[in-house]
C-alpha positions in Angstrom: -27.6 0.6 53.0 -26.6 -3.1 52.2 -24.9 -5.2 55.0 -21.7 -6.6 54.4 -20.7 -9.9 56.1 -17.7 -10.5 57.9 -16.5 -13.1 55.4 -16.5 -11.1 52.7 -14.7 -8.3 54.8 -11.9 -11.2 55.4 -11.9 -11.7 51.3 -11.3 -8.3 50.9 -8.2 -8.2 52.9 -6.9 -11.2 51.4 -7.3 -9.9 47.8 -5.2 -6.5 49.4 -3.1 -8.3 50.9 -2.0 -10.3 47.5 -2.2 -7.0 45.3 0.1 -5.0 47.8 2.8 -8.0 48.0 3.2 -8.3 44.4 2.9 -4.5 44.0 6.0 -5.2 46.1 7.7 -7.4 44.7 7.6 -5.7 40.9 8.8 -2.9 43.1 12.0 -1.6 42.1 15.5 -3.2 44.0 16.3 -0.1 47.0 19.2 1.6 46.4 21.7 1.1 49.0 23.4 4.5 47.7 23.9 6.5 51.4 21.5 9.9 50.8 24.9 12.0 51.2 26.5 10.2 48.1 23.3 10.7 46.1 24.9 14.0 45.0 28.2 13.2 44.4 26.6 10.1 42.0 24.6 12.5 40.6 27.7 15.1 39.7 29.8 11.6 38.3 26.9 10.9 35.9 26.5 15.0 34.8 30.6 14.9 34.4 30.2 11.4 31.9 27.7 13.1 30.2 29.6 16.4 29.4 32.9 13.6 28.5 35.0 14.3 31.2 35.0 10.5 31.9 38.4 10.9 33.8 36.8 12.9 37.0 34.2 10.5 36.8 36.1 7.7 37.1 37.5 9.3 40.1 34.1 10.0 41.9 32.7 6.4 41.2 35.7 5.0 42.8 35.5 7.0 46.1 31.6 6.1 46.0 32.5 2.4 45.6 35.3 3.0 48.7 32.3 4.3 50.8 29.1 2.3 49.7 30.9 -1.1 48.0 27.4 -2.3 48.1 26.1 0.3 46.2 25.6 -0.5 42.4 25.0 2.9 40.8 28.9 3.5 40.4 29.8 -0.5 39.0 27.3 0.8 36.4 28.2 4.5 35.6 31.6 2.7 35.3 30.2 0.0 33.0 29.0 2.2 30.7 32.2 4.3 30.7 34.7 1.7 29.8 32.1 0.8 26.9 32.4 3.6 25.8 36.1 3.6 25.6 35.6 0.3 23.8 37.8 -1.5 27.1 34.7 -4.3 26.8 36.1 -6.5 29.0 36.5 -4.0 32.2 32.6 -3.1 30.9 31.5 -6.8 31.5 33.7 -7.1 34.8 32.0 -3.6 36.4 28.5 -4.3 34.7 28.3 -8.4 36.3 29.1 -6.5 39.7 26.8 -4.3 39.3 24.0 -6.6 38.3 24.9 -8.9 41.0 24.1 -5.6 43.4 20.8 -5.8 41.5 20.1 -8.8 40.4 16.3 -7.9 39.5 17.2 -5.8 36.6 16.4 -8.4 33.4 17.2 -6.5 30.7 21.0 -5.5 32.0 21.2 -9.5 32.4 20.4 -10.2 29.1 23.1 -7.6 28.1 25.7 -9.1 30.1 24.7 -12.4 28.3 25.4 -10.5 24.9 28.7 -9.1 26.2 29.6 -12.7 27.0 28.7 -14.2 23.7 30.9 -11.5 22.2 33.9 -12.3 24.1 33.3 -16.3 23.6 32.4 -17.2 27.0 29.6 -19.0 26.8 29.4 -20.8 30.0 29.4 -16.8 31.8 26.2 -16.1 28.9 24.5 -18.8 30.5 25.0 -17.7 33.5 23.4 -14.4 33.0 20.1 -16.0 31.0 19.9 -18.3 33.8 19.9 -15.1 36.1 16.9 -13.1 33.9 14.8 -16.5 33.8 14.9 -16.6 37.9 13.4 -12.9 37.5 10.9 -13.7 34.3 10.6 -18.0 33.9 7.9 -17.1 31.4 10.5 -15.5 29.2 10.4 -17.8 26.0 13.6 -16.0 24.5 15.5 -16.0 27.1 14.9 -19.8 27.9 15.0 -20.4 24.0 18.8 -18.6 23.9 19.4 -20.3 26.8 19.0 -24.3 25.5 20.5 -22.8 22.0 23.9 -22.0 24.0 23.5 -25.5 26.3 23.7 -27.2 23.3 26.9 -25.4 22.0 28.6 -26.8 25.1 27.1 -30.6 24.4 25.0 -29.9 27.1 21.7 -31.8 26.0 19.8 -32.5 28.8 20.0 -29.0 30.3 19.0 -27.8 26.4 15.8 -30.4 26.2 14.8 -29.3 30.0 14.8 -25.9 28.7 13.0 -26.5 25.4 10.4 -28.6 27.8 10.1 -25.5 29.7 9.3 -23.1 26.1 6.5 -26.0 25.0 4.8 -25.8 28.2 5.1 -21.8 28.1 3.5 -21.9 24.7 0.3 -20.9 24.1 -2.5 -23.1 22.2 -3.1 -20.6 19.6 0.9 -21.1 18.6 0.2 -24.2 17.3 3.1 -23.9 14.3 5.2 -22.8 16.5 4.7 -26.0 19.0 5.1 -28.4 16.1 8.5 -26.8 14.6 9.8 -26.7 18.3 8.6 -30.6 18.4 10.0 -31.9 15.4 13.5 -29.9 16.2 13.6 -31.4 19.6 12.7 -35.0 18.3 15.6 -34.5 15.8 17.9 -33.8 18.6 16.8 -36.3 20.8 17.2 -38.9 18.0 20.6 -37.6 17.3 21.8 -38.6 20.4 20.2 -42.1 20.6 17.3 -41.4 23.4 14.5 -42.4 21.1 11.7 -42.9 23.6 12.3 -39.2 25.0 12.0 -38.3 20.6 8.6 -40.2 20.2 7.4 -38.8 23.6 7.7 -35.3 22.0 6.3 -36.1 18.9 3.3 -38.4 20.2 2.5 -35.1 22.4 2.7 -32.5 19.6 0.6 -35.1 17.3 -2.3 -35.3 19.8 -2.1 -31.5 21.2 -2.3 -30.3 17.7 -3.6 -32.7 15.0 -5.1 -30.2 13.0 -1.5 -29.1 12.5 0.3 -32.2 11.1 2.1 -31.7 8.2 3.8 -34.5 6.1 6.7 -33.6 7.7 5.8 -34.4 11.6 4.0 -37.8 10.2 7.4 -39.1 8.3 9.2 -38.3 11.5 6.8 -39.9 13.7 6.7 -42.9 11.4 10.8 -43.1 11.5 11.0 -43.0 15.0 8.4 -46.1 15.6 10.2 -47.9 12.9 13.5 -47.6 14.2 12.3 -48.4 18.1 10.6 -51.3 16.3 6.8 -50.4 16.9 5.8 -51.3 13.5 2.0 -51.3 14.8 1.5 -47.9 16.1 3.9 -46.3 12.9 1.3 -47.8 10.8 -1.5 -46.5 13.3 0.0 -42.6 12.6 0.2 -43.2 8.7 -4.0 -44.9 9.1 -5.2 -41.3 10.9 -3.1 -38.4 9.2 -2.7 -40.3 5.7 -6.2 -40.6 5.0 -5.1 -44.2 3.5 -7.6 -46.9 4.9 -6.5 -50.4 5.2 -9.2 -53.4 5.9 -8.8 -56.7 7.0 -11.1 -59.7 6.3 -11.0 -63.2 7.2 -12.5 -65.7 4.2 -15.5 -68.0 4.8 -15.4 -71.8 3.9 -19.0 -72.3 2.7 -20.3 -73.4 6.4 -19.3 -70.1 7.3 -16.1 -71.0 9.0 -12.9 -68.8 9.1 -10.3 -71.1 7.2 -7.6 -69.0 8.4 -6.7 -66.9 5.1 -7.3 -62.4 5.7 -8.1 -60.3 2.7 -6.8 -57.0 2.4 -8.1 -54.1 1.3 -5.7 -51.2 0.9 -6.5 -47.6 -0.2 -4.1 -44.6 -0.3 -4.3 -40.9 -1.7 -2.9 -41.2 -5.3 -0.6 -37.8 -4.2 0.8 -39.7 -0.8 4.6 -38.9 -1.1 6.8 -41.9 -1.7 8.4 -41.6 1.9 5.4 -42.1 3.5 4.5 -45.1 1.1 7.9 -46.6 1.6 7.8 -46.5 5.8 3.9 -48.0 5.0 5.6 -50.8 3.2 8.0 -51.4 6.1 5.5 -51.4 8.5 3.2 -53.7 6.6 6.5 -56.5 5.8 7.3 -56.2 9.5 4.0 -57.1 10.6 3.6 -60.1 7.8 0.9 -58.1 5.4 2.7 -59.1 2.4 -0.1 -59.6 0.0 -1.1 -55.6 -0.5 2.9 -54.9 -1.4 2.4 -56.2 -5.2 1.3 -53.4 -6.1 3.7 -50.8 -4.2 6.5 -52.9 -5.1 6.1 -53.1 -8.6 5.5 -48.7 -8.7 8.5 -48.6 -6.3 10.5 -50.6 -8.7 9.9 -48.9 -11.8 11.6 -45.9 -10.1 14.9 -45.2 -10.7 17.4 -46.5 -8.3 19.7 -44.0 -8.8 17.4 -41.6 -7.6 15.4 -43.7 -4.8 18.1 -46.1 -3.6 17.9 -45.1 -0.2 13.9 -46.2 0.0 14.9 -49.6 -2.3 17.8 -50.5 0.6 14.9 -49.6 3.5 12.4 -52.5 2.0 15.2 -54.5 1.2 16.2 -54.7 4.4 12.6 -55.3 5.8 12.4 -58.4 3.6 15.9 -59.4 5.0 14.3 -59.3 8.7 11.8 -61.1 7.9 13.2 -64.0 6.2 12.0 -63.2 2.7 15.3 -63.0 0.8 13.8 -63.9 -2.6 11.2 -60.7 -2.1 14.6 -58.5 -1.4 17.2 -59.8 -4.1 15.6 -57.9 -6.5 16.0 -54.7 -4.8 19.5 -55.4 -3.7 20.3 -56.7 -7.6 18.9 -53.3 -8.6 21.2 -51.1 -6.2 24.5 -53.0 -6.9 24.0 -52.8 -10.1 23.8 -48.8 -9.9 26.3 -45.7 -9.6 25.2 -44.0 -7.1 24.7 -47.2 -4.5 27.2 -49.2 -5.4 28.2 -49.0 -2.1 29.9 -51.9 0.4 27.0 -51.7 2.7 24.7 -52.5 -0.2 27.0 -55.2 -1.1 26.8 -56.6 2.1 23.1 -57.1 2.3 23.4 -58.3 -1.2 25.9 -60.8 0.0 24.0 -61.6 3.1 21.0 -62.1 0.9 22.9 -64.6 -1.5 24.4 -66.7 1.5 20.8 -67.4 2.9 19.7 -68.4 -0.5 22.4 -71.3 -1.0 24.3 -69.2 -3.7 27.4 -69.4 -2.1 29.9 -68.8 -5.1 27.9 -65.5 -5.8 27.9 -64.8 -2.3 31.6 -64.9 -1.9 32.5 -62.7 -4.8 29.7 -60.1 -3.3 31.6 -60.4 -0.4 34.7 -59.8 -2.2 33.6 -56.9 -3.5 32.8 -55.7 0.2 36.0 -56.7 1.0 37.8 -54.6 -1.8 35.5 -51.7 -1.4 36.2 -51.5 2.7 39.4 -53.4 3.4 38.4 -52.8 7.3 34.7 -54.1 7.3 35.6 -57.2 9.9 32.1 -58.8 9.6 32.5 -59.2 5.7 36.1 -60.1 6.2 35.0 -63.3 8.7 31.9 -64.4 6.8 33.9 -64.3 3.6 36.5 -66.4 5.3 33.9 -68.9 6.3 32.4 -69.1 3.2 35.8 -69.7 1.3 36.2 -72.6 3.8 33.1 -74.2 2.8 33.8 -74.1 -0.5 37.0 -75.9 0.1 39.3 -72.8 -0.7 41.5 -73.0 2.3 44.0 -70.2 0.8 41.5 -67.8 0.1 40.0 -68.4 3.9 43.3 -67.6 5.0 43.5 -64.3 2.9 40.3 -62.7 3.8 41.9 -62.8 7.1 45.1 -61.2 6.8 45.9 -58.2 9.5 43.7 -54.8 8.8 46.2 -52.3 10.4 49.9 -52.1 10.9 51.6 -51.8 14.4 51.9 -48.3 14.9 48.0 -47.9 14.3 47.3 -50.8 16.8 49.7 -49.2 19.3 47.3 -45.7 19.3 44.0 -46.8 18.2 42.4 -48.9 20.9 39.1 -49.7 19.0 41.4 -50.9 16.3 43.3 -53.4 18.3 40.3 -54.6 19.3 39.2 -55.2 15.5 42.4 -57.0 14.8 41.9 -59.2 17.6 38.9 -60.6 17.0 40.4 -60.8 13.5 43.1 -63.0 15.1 40.7 -65.1 16.8 38.9 -65.9 13.6 42.4 -66.7 11.7 43.4 -68.5 14.7 40.7 -71.0 14.7 40.9 -71.2 10.9 44.6 -72.4 11.0 44.7 -74.8 13.4 41.6 -76.5 11.5 43.6 -76.4 9.0 46.6 -78.5 10.3 48.9 -75.3 10.1 50.8 -75.0 13.6 53.3 -73.2 12.8 50.7 -69.6 11.3 48.4 -71.2 14.5 51.3 -70.3 17.0 52.2 -66.8 15.1 48.5 -65.6 15.4 48.6 -66.5 19.5 51.8 -64.9 20.1 50.3 -62.0 18.4 47.2 -61.5 20.5 49.0 -62.5 23.7 51.9 -59.4 22.5 48.5 -57.2 23.0 47.7 -58.0 26.6 51.1 -59.1 28.1 53.0 -55.8 26.3 54.1 -55.0 29.9 54.5 -58.3 31.1 56.7 -59.0 28.4 58.9 -56.0 28.8 59.5 -56.8 32.1 60.4 -60.5 31.2 63.0 -58.9 29.1 61.2 -61.1 26.2 60.3 -59.5 22.8 58.9 -60.9 19.2 60.5 -61.4 16.5 59.5 -62.4 13.1 62.7 -64.7 11.2 63.0 -67.6 8.7 64.8 -69.9 10.5 62.7 -72.8 9.6 62.7 -71.9 5.5 59.7 -69.7 6.8 58.9 -66.7 8.0 57.5 -67.1 11.1 57.0 -65.5 14.6 59.3 -66.2 17.5 59.7 -65.5 21.5 63.7 -64.2 22.2 65.3 -63.4 25.8 66.9 -60.0 25.2 69.6 -58.1 27.5 67.8 -55.0 29.5 69.8 -52.4 27.2 67.3 -53.6 23.9 64.1 -53.3 25.9 62.7 -49.7 25.3 61.3 -48.7 28.6 58.2 -47.5 29.3 57.7 -44.8 31.2 54.5 -44.9 33.1 54.2 -48.5 33.6 50.8 -48.5 35.1 49.6 -46.3 32.5 50.8 -48.9 30.0 49.2 -51.8 32.1 45.9 -49.8 31.5 46.3 -49.2 28.0 46.5 -52.8 27.5 43.5 -53.5 29.5 41.2 -51.3 27.4 43.2 -52.8 24.3 41.9 -56.3 24.9 38.5 -56.1 27.0 36.9 -58.6 23.5 38.0 -61.1 25.4 37.3 -62.0 29.5 40.1 -63.1 31.9 39.6 -66.7 31.4 39.3 -66.2 27.7 42.8 -64.7 28.1 43.9 -67.8 30.3 42.5 -70.4 27.9 45.0 -68.5 25.1 48.0 -68.7 27.2 47.7 -72.5 27.9 46.7 -72.9 23.9 49.9 -71.4 23.2 51.9 -73.1 25.7 50.6 -76.6 24.7 51.4 -75.7 21.3 54.6 -74.4 21.4 55.7 -77.4 23.5 54.1 -80.0 20.7 56.2 -78.0 18.2 59.4 -78.7 20.5 59.9 -75.3 20.6 60.4 -75.7 24.8 62.8 -72.4 25.1 59.8 -70.3 23.9 57.4 -72.1 25.9 59.7 -70.7 29.1 59.5 -67.3 28.3 56.1 -67.5 27.8 55.3 -68.3 30.7 58.0 -65.7 32.2 55.7 -63.5 30.4 52.8 -64.3 31.7 54.1 -64.6 35.5 54.7 -61.1 35.0 51.4 -60.1 34.1 49.7 -58.7 37.6 46.2 -60.2 37.0 47.4 -64.0 36.4 50.7 -63.4 39.3 47.3 -62.4 41.8 45.4 -65.5 41.1 47.2 -68.0 43.3 45.9 -71.0 41.4 47.0 -69.6 37.8 50.0 -68.9 39.3 50.8 -72.3 40.5 49.4 -73.7 37.4 52.1 -71.3 35.5 54.6 -72.4 37.5 54.5 -76.1 36.6 54.2 -75.2 33.1 57.7 -73.4 33.8 59.0 -76.5 34.9 58.0 -78.7 32.6 58.6 -76.7 29.5 62.5 -76.2 31.4 63.0 -80.2 31.7 61.9 -80.7 28.5 64.5 -77.7 27.1 67.4 -79.3 29.1 67.4 -75.9 31.3 67.9 -78.1 34.5 69.1 -74.9 36.2 65.9 -73.2 35.6 64.2 -76.1 36.7 65.7 -76.6 39.7 64.3 -73.0 41.0 61.1 -73.9 40.1 61.3 -76.8 41.7 63.3 -75.9 44.9 60.2 -73.2 45.3 57.5 -75.4 44.7 59.3 -78.2 47.6 59.3 -75.3 50.0 55.1 -75.0 49.7 54.5 -78.9 49.7 57.6 -80.9 50.9 55.8 -84.1 51.9 54.7 -84.6 47.9 56.9 -87.8 46.6 56.2 -86.6 43.2 57.7 -83.5 43.5 60.7 -85.1 45.2 61.1 -87.5 41.9 61.1 -84.7 40.2 64.0 -82.8 42.0 65.9 -86.1 41.8 65.4 -86.2 38.4 66.6 -82.6 37.9 69.8 -83.0 40.5 71.0 -86.0 38.6 70.6 -84.6 34.9 71.8 -80.7 36.2 75.2 -81.8 37.7 74.9 -79.4 39.9 75.8 -80.0 44.1 73.9 -76.5 44.9 71.0 -78.8 46.4 73.0 -80.3 48.8 73.0 -77.5 50.9 69.6 -76.4 49.9 68.7 -80.5 51.4 70.5 -79.8 54.5 68.4 -76.6 55.4 65.2 -78.4 54.5 66.3 -80.9 56.9 66.5 -79.0 59.8 62.9 -77.3 59.5 61.2 -81.1 58.4 63.7 -83.3 60.7 61.5 -86.8 60.1 60.5 -86.1 56.1 61.7 -89.5 54.2 62.7 -88.2 51.0 64.5 -85.7 52.7 66.6 -88.4 54.9 67.2 -90.4 52.0 68.3 -87.1 49.6 71.1 -86.2 52.0 72.1 -89.7 52.7 72.5 -89.8 48.9 74.5 -86.8 48.8 76.7 -87.5 51.6 77.1 -91.1 49.9 78.2 -89.7 46.7 80.5 -86.9 48.1 82.6 -90.1 50.1 81.6 -89.3 53.6 80.0 -92.7 54.9 79.3 -92.4 58.1 77.2 -89.2 57.4 75.1 -91.1 54.6 74.9 -94.5 57.5 73.2 -92.0 59.9 70.7 -90.4 57.3 69.8 -94.1 56.1 69.5 -95.2 59.4 67.1 -92.7 60.1 65.1 -93.2 57.1 65.5 -97.2 58.1 63.8 -96.4 61.6 61.1 -94.4 59.7 60.0 -97.4 57.6 61.8 -100.3 58.7 59.8 -102.4 55.8 60.8 -100.4 53.0 63.2 -102.2 51.2 65.2 -99.2 49.4 66.8 -98.0 52.8 67.7 -101.6 53.7 69.7 -101.5 50.4 71.3 -98.2 51.2 72.2 -99.1 54.7 73.8 -102.4 53.1 75.4 -101.0 50.4 77.3 -98.0 52.8 78.4 -101.0 55.1 79.8 -102.6 52.0 82.0 -99.1 50.6 83.0 -98.4 54.1 84.4 -101.9 54.2 86.0 -101.4 50.9 88.0 -98.6 52.1 92.4 -98.9 52.3 92.4 -98.4 55.6 89.4 -99.2 57.9 89.3 -101.4 61.2 86.8 -104.1 61.8 86.4 -105.1 58.3 84.6 -108.0 58.6 81.6 -106.8 61.6 80.9 -104.2 58.5 80.8 -107.0 56.1 78.4 -109.0 58.6 75.9 -106.0 58.8 76.0 -105.2 55.3 75.6 -108.8 54.0 72.6 -108.7 57.1 71.0 -105.6 55.4 71.0 -106.8 52.1 69.5 -110.4 53.1 66.6 -108.3 54.5 66.1 -106.2 51.6 66.1 -109.3 49.4 63.3 -110.7 51.8 61.7 -107.6 51.7 62.1 -106.8 48.1 61.1 -110.7 47.1 63.1 -112.7 44.7 63.3 -110.6 41.6 65.7 -109.4 38.8 66.5 -106.2 40.6 67.6 -107.9 44.1 69.7 -110.1 42.6 71.3 -107.8 40.2 71.8 -105.5 43.3 73.6 -107.9 45.8 75.5 -109.7 42.9 76.8 -106.2 42.4 77.8 -105.8 45.3 79.6 -108.9 46.1 81.3 -107.9 42.7 82.5 -104.9 44.4 84.0 -107.1 47.5 86.0 -109.6 44.7 83.6 -112.4 46.0 83.5 -113.6 42.4 82.4 -117.1 42.8 79.0 -115.3 44.7 78.7 -112.8 42.2 78.2 -114.9 39.6 75.4 -117.1 41.4 73.2 -114.1 42.0 74.2 -112.7 38.5 72.6 -116.2 36.8 69.8 -115.9 39.2 69.1 -112.2 38.0 69.7 -113.4 34.2 66.6 -116.5 34.9 64.4 -114.2 36.5 61.9 -111.9 33.9 62.2 -108.1 34.0 59.5 -106.4 36.7 57.0 -105.0 34.8 55.4 -101.5 35.7 52.8 -99.2 34.6 53.7 -96.3 32.4 57.0 -97.8 31.5 58.8 -100.1 28.7 59.3 -103.2 29.5 62.8 -102.8 27.8 63.4 -99.7 30.2 63.4 -101.9 32.9 65.1 -105.2 32.2 68.7 -105.5 33.3 70.3 -108.6 31.3 72.4 -105.6 29.6 74.0 -104.9 32.5 74.5 -108.1 34.2 75.8 -110.1 31.2 78.1 -107.2 31.1 79.1 -107.5 34.6 79.3 -110.9 34.2 81.7 -110.7 30.7 84.4 -108.5 32.6 84.3 -111.6 35.6 85.2 -114.1 32.5 87.4 -112.2 30.8 89.3 -111.3 34.0 89.7 -114.8 34.6 91.0 -115.7 30.8 87.5 -117.6 29.7 87.2 -115.1 26.7 84.7 -117.7 24.7 82.1 -117.5 27.5 82.8 -113.6 28.0 81.9 -113.2 24.2 78.9 -115.4 24.4 77.5 -113.9 27.0 78.3 -110.4 25.7 76.8 -111.9 22.1 73.7 -113.1 24.2 72.8 -110.4 26.4 74.6 -107.1 24.9 74.3 -106.8 21.3 70.9 -105.5 20.2 
């Protein structure tokens, strides 16, 4: 008897253990129906078989009540309701039975079919997934589930299923493998996943090279060409189509290479035309043009009506490498055909002519594209550029006429983006032609896309009017009841952002600035104000502190130019509260309050003085306000405070001196002479600090004139006339020359004294322009 080693015994035990586990796994799912209820279950099945379905249903329900985890009664109920054509209940009970007995693959597949009959694709997918779990190598189940995934748009899951099928197919089933690979590659290509499509086809070509068909070669070459892998496309065609290509470098007499390459291309006579054209495209992109002569001739001999798409493929390849002379005959044949007389062909024809410098003919071709496809933006822009180069300004503008109506723009975001690109080019063209009113029209139309909701909040809208003789677009302020409310402001705001993603935020900002500048150049200051108001209501600009401040300065400037001093006052007041120490802002504030004739600023200055008691500008302005109101003592207090802060400044000295003079001029006043002495003391100090000049002599002469000291006033007036006007940077000399004012005051003095001739002489000399 042969002795068995311990190792062999252990190996045998392991094998028996594996077989036992496999048998246990494949054994039917153990029923959870108690032994006491099995007789009742059998009776229910007998009743169902005899046609007594009502009693069978009652028995099954009783079994479910006592043993809810047993699958048998649910399965019987599903069959009963199926016989009664109540498919919905049958499906429900069948699903419960399947969940309680999940290893029954056939039942899951049956439930999947029933779900499909009720158009419940997701439930059918779930059922097939359960069946695949217990039979993962079943190709039919995988195929059905992948098909369902494609129906609901789950492309990736469908492709994963197809890949599993490819891995499961045996080597002997190469035909199915190739067919499925082609279908998968096509599906990947349609979803623009070219890399995955190429991977599938490469696997198919390498695994079953003997089963490669013309269709597979054509598809592989198409995929490589789409991915610009021309060398690999050529390699596939050389390998599977019996095409040979030899490349030799010619030699000189001394056996050195002269760099010129010789090509020997041989191919079968029956090579399909699709493969032949793809070969031509690859050779073109690889700069192997010499073997193309005969191939191009044979292609041109074919009818463009039948082979137009192949004509276009070759022509586009020539265009991509810059061989426009070779592309032009092909495109010329296509545009003359009936079937391929299409906008895309005319566009390529126009591009080719433009590259060759035939501008007139290219413009005609672009016009044909626009005529056939009015919504083709690139063709419109190219046509406009060509017409401008040819000196046809009006035709250049015609090419950029709006493409969509307002309703379409409001509903279609892609149309709004196209229109925005068109308007951008149109605005550039209008500005270059100097048509500023039309230029503003395009700018405002573009900004209305961005600021739609902001303009609504600012109560601003666009109108088309012919107030200037021609019809243009204007911004106007409208009452709240005339504005159409936008119910969901946030949704509307996000909608506008979606429509205007052609430009960045900085680009939009520059567009706003251009619009404001141009409106001011055209003296449309009111509209510039309204545009600033709308821009300040736009969250993106308002949240940016730098942009917000700049817009406020624009609004202030526009309001001043529009002489809307009330609105300008609102701007400058906010600016001063932010920067109370800016002399420029105080100067602007003073100019605004002078022109507005409004006394609102009195209280503002007093309140601000409480917060900033040492501010020099506020001291002087409060003094001026009190002085104008006749409160000379209050004015004197403010002026003296300014004087103490800077006693070398001539202005506080002048103001203090004039205040004393006015106090001394009052009808009822005590100690008039001390007031006069103090006033003259400050006026003389002012003269010393200011120095002898026309303005200082005039001011002292005017004070003396007011007091009735005529002979002293004449002296200072004459000294003022003898001085030249002060020259100030940025201000014209005529604006600071006081000769007219001095001459008029002198003429009044001479006229009052009865010296009419001298008065007339002074008026004639200094006051007549």
